[in-house]
N, C-alpha and C positions, 0 to 999 in steps of 0.2 A: 504268459504272465503267471507267476507262482501264486500259490494260495495266500502266502503271506503278503505279497504285493497287492492282491485283490482286497484283502482285509484292510490294509493301510489306505488304499484308495477309497474304500467305502467309508472309512472313519473320517477321512478328510472331507468328503462330500457331505457327510451328515453332520459335520462340525457346526455348531451354532455360531452366529456372528460374534458373540462375546464369549469366546471359549476359555478365557483366562479369568473367570470369576466375576465379571461385571455384566449385568443384564443389558442386552441391547436396547437402545431407545430409538424406536422408529420415528423419523422426522419427515414432515412434508418439506417441500422445497422452501416455502416461506419461513418455516421454523428453522431450517438449517441456515438460511441467510441471516435471520435475526440473531441466532447464536454466534455465527461467525463474526458479525459486526460487533457484537458485545464482547467477544473474547479475543479479538485480533490484537496481537502485540504490535503489528505494524501500524495499525490505526492509533494505538496508544502512544507510539513514538511520535507520530505526526501531531497528535493532540498536545504532547509535551512541547514540541517545537512551536506550536501555536501559542502556548502559554508563555514560552520564552519570548516570542515576538511581541506579545502584549506587554511584557515588562520592558522590552526594548522601546516600544512606543511611549510608555510612561516615562522612561528615562529621557527620551528626546523632548517630550513635552516639558519636563522639568529643567531643561538646559537653560531656558531664558528666565528662570525664577531666581530670586536672591539666594545667596549662600551665606549662612550665618554660622560662625565657628567660634568656639571657646578655646583659647590657647593659654597655656601656662608653662612656666619653665623655671629652672634654677641653674645658675651658673656660678662656679667657684673660680675666682681670679687670684692671681698672686698679689702679695702685699706691695703697695706703692707708697712712696713718701707723700705725706700730706702736703698740700699746697695751701698756703695761707697768706693773708694780706695784713700787714701791721695796721693797728688802729692807734688811737690817741694814747698818750702816756697813762698808765694805770689800768688799761683795759686789755684783755687777752686778744691776740690776733684773730682775725676773721678767717675761719677755715673755708676755703672755696672748693677744694677737691679733696675730700676725706679718703682715708683708706677703708674701703668697704669690700672685703673679699667675698662676702655672701650676697649674691644678687638674685632677687626673686622678681618674676615678671608674669603678669596675667593680662589677657587682652580678649575683648569681645569684638570679633572682626566681621564686617559685612561687605560682600562683593556682589554687584548686580550688573550683569551685562545688559545694557539698554539698547544697543544697536550693534548687530553683527553682520550687516550687509545682506541679510536674508539667509545666512548660513543655517541657523538653528531651525528656521521654518522649513527649509529644503530638506534637512536631515529628518525632521519629523514626518514630512510627507513621504520620504523614502521609506521610513520605518512602517508607516501605514500601508504603503504599497506592498512591502514584503510580507506584512501580516495578511493582506488580502491574497497574496500568492500562496501562502501556506494554507489558507482556508480552501483554496481551489485544489491544492494538492490533496487535502483531506477528502474532498468530494471525489476526485479522480481515484484515490485509493479505495474508497468505499465502492465505487462503481466496478473497479477491477476485482475487488474481493467478491462482490455479488456474482460477477461473471465466472470467477474461478469456482465458487461454490456450486453454481448452476452446472458448470462442466463436470465437476466431480460427482454431483448428484446423479446426473443422467448417465455418466460413465458407470456408476454403481448399478443403476437400474438396468442398463444394457448388459453389464457383466453378470448380474443375477439372472436375467432372462436367458442369457447364453448358457449359464450353468444349468438352469432348469431344463432347457431344451436338450442339452447333452445328457442330463440324467434320463430323460425319456428315451433318448437314442440308445443309451446303454440298456435300458429295459427292453427296448425293441430288439436290439442285437442279441441280448441274452435269450429272449424268447425264441428268436429265430434259430439260434444255435441248438436249443433244445428240440425244436421242430425238425431241424435238419438231421440231428442224431436219430430221432425216431424214424425218420424216413429211410435213413441208412440201415437201421436195424431191420426195417421191412424190406430191404433190398430194392428200393425204388430209385436211389441215386448212388453215384460212385463216391468213394471216400474223399476225393479231392474237394467236393462241395462242402464237406464238414470242415476241412482245413481252411477253405476260403472264408466260411462264416466265422470261424474262431479268430482268424486274422482281422476281419472287419470289426469284431467285438473288441479285440485288444486295442485296435487303433482308436475306437471310440472312447475307451477308458483313458488312454493317454491324452486325448484331446480334452476330456472332461477334467483330468487332473490339472491341465494348464488353465482351463476356465475357472476352476476353483481358486487357483493362485491369483489370477487376474481379478477375481471378485474380491479376494482378501486385500489386495493392493488398493483397489478402488475404494474399499471401505476405510482403509487406513488413511487414504488421502482425504476423504470427506471428514474424518475425525480430526485430522490435522488442521483443516481449514475452519472447522466449527469450534475447535478447542474443547470438544466433548469426546472423551475417550470411550463412550458407549454409543455414539451416534451411528445410525444406519438409515438408509433411505426407506421410507414407508412405501407400502404398495401404492402404485399410482392408478387411481380409478380412471376409467375411460381411455386406457392405453390403446385399446383396439380402434377407437374413433377419435382422433385428435380434433380439437376445436379449430375452426377456420381462423387463420392468422390474418392480420391486417395487410393491406397492399404493401408490396416491397419495392415499388418503382422508385429508383434513385434519381429523381429529377434534379435539375440545377437548383431550384428553389428549396427542395428538401436538404440538399447538401449545404447550401448557404445558411439555412436555419440551424442545421446541426453544428456548423462551425462556430456560430455565435454562442452556442450554449455549452460547447465542450469545455469542461473545467481545465483540461491540460492547456488549451490555447489561452484561456483567461489567465492562468498562472504565468505563462510566458509573457503575456502583455503586461501583467502587473510587475513582473521583475524587470522588464524593459523600462517601465515607468520609474521604478525605484532607482535604476541605474542612471536615468536622466536626472532625477532629483539629486543623486549623489554628485553628479557632474556639476550641477548648479551650486551645490554646497561648497565644492572645491573652488569653483570660480569666485564665490562670495568671500573666500578667505583672502583674496587680493584687495578687498575694499577696506576702508578704515573700520576699526572696531572700537566702540565706545563703551566704557563701563564706569559705574559709580562705586566708590569705596568709602568706607568709614569704619571707625573703631573706637573703642573705649579701653584705655590702658589703666591698670592699677599695679604699680610696681614699687619695689624697694631695693635700690634707689630708683627714682624715675629720671631717666636721662634727659627728659625734656624740661625739667625744672632745674634752674640754676639759682644758687649753688646747690651741689649735690648734698643730700642728707640721708641718713639711714632710716628715715621714716617712710611709711607707705604713702604715696601720693598719686592722685588720679590725674588723667589727661585724656583728651579725645582729639580726633582728627576726622576730616571729611575731604574727599578728593573726587575729581572726575578725570579719567585717564583715556587718552586717545592712542591707539596702536595701529600702525600702518606698515605692513611688511612690504618694503619697496623692492627687495630682491632676495630670493631664497635659493638661488643656484639652480633653478629649473624644477624644483620639487613639485610645486603646484601645477605647473604645466604637464608634468608627467602623470600626476594623479588625475588631472582633468582628462587627458587623452585616454588613460586607462578606463575611466568611467564611461566615456563616450563610445569607446570600442566595445565594451561589454554590452552597452545598450544596443549598438548596431548588431552585434552577434545574436542577441536575443530576438531582435526584430526579424533577422534572417531566419532564425529557427521557427518563428511564427509562420513565415511564408512556406517553409518546408513542411511544417505540420499541416498546413492547409492542403498541400498536395497529397500527403500521405493519408490524411483523413478522408479526402474525396475518393481516393482509390479504395480505402477500406470500406466505405459505405457502398460503393458499387460492387465490390467483391462480396460483401455480406449479403447484399440483395440477390446476387446471382446464386449464392449458396442456398438462400432461403427458397428461391424458386426451384432449384434442383432438388431440394429436400421434399418439397411438395410433390414434384413429379415422381420422386423415388417411392413415395407411399402408394401412389396409384399403380406404379409398376409392381410393387411388392404385393398389392392386392391381386393383380393379375397372376403373379407368380404362385400365390397360394392356391388360387382356383385351378391353375393348370397342374400344379403338383398333386392336388387332391384328386383330380380326374385321372392323372397318370397312375397314381397309386391304386385307384379303383380298377382300372383296366388291367394292370399288372397282377393284381390279386385274382381277378377272374381268369386270366390266362394261366396263373400258377395253379389254380384249382383244376383247370382243364388239362394241366400237364404239359403246356407248351412254353412255360417260362420257368426260369431257375429260381432257387431261393435267393441267390445273390441279386437277381433283378428285383425281387420283392423288397429286400433290405435296402437296396439303393433307392427305390421309390419312396419308402417310408422315411428314409433319411433326407431325401429331397424335399418332402413335405415339411419336415421339422426345420430344415434349413430355411425354407420359404417363410415360415412363421418367425424364425429368428431374424431374417432380413427385414421383415415388417416391423418388428420391435426396434431394431436398430435404426430404421428409417424414421420412426416416430421420435426416438431420442435425438437423432440428428436434426430433425425439424425444430424441436424445442431448443436445442443448443444454437441453431442458426437464428432463431428468433431472438434469443438472449444476446447473441453477438451483434445482431443488427441494432437492437435497442441500445447496446453499449456504444456502438459506432455513432448513433444518432444523438448520444448524450442524454438519453432519457433515463 
């Protein structure tokens, strides 16, 4: 590796988390989740959909209320011959149909559906069910976002720990290269040992460069999810000794309880109910529809008053109207079948969700158990690597081990520490995934 490449690598490894002008803001997992929930555009979209559903419910509720409208109009007609009736001698004829080309009309109209066969009530219930489904969508989206932020948080913690371990490995490799060169100068080792040490050091620098890139990507992912361009994961206290997690046994009772509270399942059930109500509303359209109507007219001329005159005249009316669609060419049957098929499809999706959720809970439980075992194994790995490093160092000082053996032992110990950090992060993520699968 050239001198210029080494300087570039050192600059990247030393680069702060907010290298482009904005100071990094270390966040705990709880703070990151809170910021993500507050800044999520996906949640904002679902909340807007929920607001739209509220208006839809209000519209369905208003469908059976009276409608009051004010109407006005002007009509220009052609001139017509006046029609008159002769009267007694000496008196002008009585004009029955005058020529009035300018016609003005105003009406206050009232329409009130008083019986719709249950259609408006069914549509209102369907709107309420859809609103409930959107509320459950919002709960599910929040749970998904919490899990995503948890994943990104622990990915960043792991990437940062990996980067730190590789920094130490570069220091160890660099120190080892210096030591090997000194031993070569003293004539204690052949030149190929120096070349091997330099190759090991160069490989560690390449691995460290990749780790720095992965840390930056993980940090960018966390910032995307939190909506905070300066967010980074705070140091996690107690990383060396994770708290005991709750039991992860996925019994049938646990799975059944989880299925009852999963918001995704509840949303599907609500939408199936909404589809059933829509089918009911379509079927109700085949029943008689009864409505009351009335109005007050003020017009010039008023066509209801005979004989016609060019004066403004009032009139009113009241009516009760019955409508019964006896045949519509199969439209209602098609809409009813479509609504029933949609409800059936949603109910089938509920059954499929139950199978998938049960599998997910069992899988997450197994992952959690494996993560706990991995921490115990990592502890054993650290103890064994530390002991191996101690023995190799003693043999190296006695002249019966090579410098490469020493470097390998040191790197093995650092790798064991990194495996322990990764196991802890996997445990935390497995806990979060199980909680999400259980609907908590």
